[in-house]
N, C-alpha and C positions, 0 to 999 in steps of 0.2 A: 193806600188803604182803601178798602171797599166802602161804598156808600152806606150810610146808616139806613137800615130798613125802617119802614113806618109800622112798627109793631104797636098794637093796641096795649093799653095798660093791662088788660086781662091776659093777653098773650105773653107779655113779659112776666107777669106774676106766675103764670102756670109754668113757663120755662124755668124761672128761678126755683120754684118748688121742686121741679123734676131734678134740677141740678143739685139740690140739697138732699136728694135721695128719697123724696116722698113719692108715693104711688098715686095714681089717678083717683082712687077712692078717697084717700086721705085729703087730697087737694080739694075734691068736690065737697067734702064735709067741712073743711076749713073755710071755703069760700061760699058755702051754702048754695051751690049750683049742682046740677045733675052731672054724673060722671061723663055722659055723652057730650055735655057742653065743654067740659075740660078737654076731652079728646078733640073736639072741634077747634078750640083755641090753639091747642098744640099743633094740629094739622095745618091751620092757617099760618101759624108762625113758621112751621117747617117750609111751607111753600114760599112764603115771603123771603125767607133766608136762603132759598135755593138748595136746601138740604134733602138728602134721601131718607134720613131717619131722624127720629127725635133726638137721640144722643148727638148726632152730627149738628142738628139745629142748636142744641145747647152749647156745643163747642164754638160754633160760629158766633152765636150771640155773645158769649163771653169774650171772644176775640175782638168783636166789634164794640165791646163795652156797652152793649145794649141791655145786658143784665149783669148782676153781680150775685153770685151764690154765697157771698160772705156776709151779707147784711144781718 
């Protein structure tokens, strides 16, 4: 099994909301942060997970049990 990445709480939160089908704008409104900040959290998570795309990052994070889209 792969090592658990050190995702921040916000990175996990943004990935989970993407996994649940939310768009960046909706996530930014929900978290009361700018859309560019959501995109930055997603980018940082993608890099930490070694993924090429955000959907790939979500899949890896679910596989590693770093996030759960079912909460």
